[in-house]
N, C-alpha and C positions, 0 to 999 in steps of 0.2 A: 069190286073194291074201289074206292075213291082214289083217284090219282093223287090228290093232295095229301091223302093219309100216307101213301107209299113214299111220297117225297119228304114228308115230315119225318118219317121213320129213317129214311136215308140220311137226312141231316143230322139227326140225333146220333146215329152210329158214327157218322164222320166227325163229330165233335168229340165223342168219347174216345176215338182213335187218337187224336191229338193229345189228350190227356194220358193216355197209355204210353204214347211214345216219350213224353216228358218223364213219366215215372221210370220207364226202362232206362232212359239215359241217366237219371239220378241214381239208380241202382248200380249201373256199370261204371260210372265215372270214378268212384273211389278205387275200385279194382284196377282200373286203367292207370290212375295216377300211381298207386303202389307199384304196379308193374314197371312204369317208366322210372320211378325212384330206384327200384331194385336194379334195373339195367345200369343206371348211374352209379350205384354203390358197388356193383360188380366191376365196373371200370376203375373205380378208385381202388378197390382191394387188389386188382391186378397191377395197377401202377405202383402201389406200395410194395407189392411182391418183387417187382423188378428192381425198385430202389433199394430194398433190403439186399437183394442178390448183388448188386453193384457195390453196396457198402461192404459186404462180406468179402467180395473179390478185391476190393481196395485194401481191406486190412490184411489179407493174405499177401497181396503183392508188396506191401511194405516190408513184411517180414523176409520175403524172399529177395528183395531189392538190395537189402543191407543185412545180410544174414550174420549172427553173432553180435551185432551192435544195436539192433532194434530193441526198444523198450516197450512195455505194455501201454504206456502212455502214448508212444508214437502210433501204435495200432489203434487205439481209442480214438485219438485225434483224426486219423484217416478216415475211420468209420464215421465219425461225427460230421467230418467235412463233406463226405460224400452225401450223407443224409440231409444236411442243410442246403445242399444244391438241388435236392428234389423239392419241387414246390408244394406238394401235397403231403409230405411226410414231416413230421417233427421230431427233433432230437430227444425231447423229454419223453417220448413214448418208446424208446429203446430200452427193453427190459433187461437184456443181458448180451454180453460179448464174451464168448468163451473160446479160448485158444488151445488146441490140442496139438501135441508134438509126437512125431514118431509113428510107427505102425501100430503100436499098442494104444495110441491116442491117450496119452498121459495129459492131463489138464495142467496147463501152464499158469501158475498164479504169481511168480515173481520174475523180475527182470533177469536175475541169474539162470533161472530155468529156461527162459526163453532164449538166452544167449547159448545155453547148453544143447539146444536142439541139434541133432546129428545132421551132418550133411548127407545129401542124397537120400533123405527121408521126407515124408510128406509133412506139411503143417496144415491144420484145418482150422479155419476161423468160423465160428457159428454166431450169427446175429439173430436175436429174437426181438420182434417189434410187436407192440400192442396196438392193433387196428381198431379205431372206434368208429361205429356206424354214425351216420348223421342223424338218423331217426332213433333216438333213444328208447322211445315207447315200443318199437318192435323188439329190440334186444338190448338190454342195458349192460350186458357184459361185453368185454372186449375180446376180439378175436386175435390169437397169437399167430404171427407169420414168422416162421424161422427159416433161414437158409444157411446152408454150410458150403463153403468153398475150400477146396483142398489143392494145394500147390506143392511142388517138390522144392526143397531147399537146395540151392546149388553148392 
């Protein structure tokens, strides 16, 4: 066999491998980018989860701090203030704030019912938040993040 012929085949195979590497990179790059964005989205969701937990805790704390005199507006303001202080969470995405009173978990809907919550009984504040993904083409629906915090009324 001619030496030039062998070298020619080797050069041809080497050139094809460079093209193969570029195609493999082009196929893997979108998956890698989606993986990195998924990690970022998971971090945002976890941050929102913590912010919603803190907001529910603040709402329950307001009720236990001033029992018998707290209004539903005070609780809503405390929850909204805690959410505003979180940089990645927006107040407009809070879908509900539910206040339960006593062991039977009676839903409180008026200021009078909130004032009538019995002493030495638990009060529960549940905050539900609509988490929106950054990439809407992956999932266009919102994910509900709900947290409930229960404290005893002194």
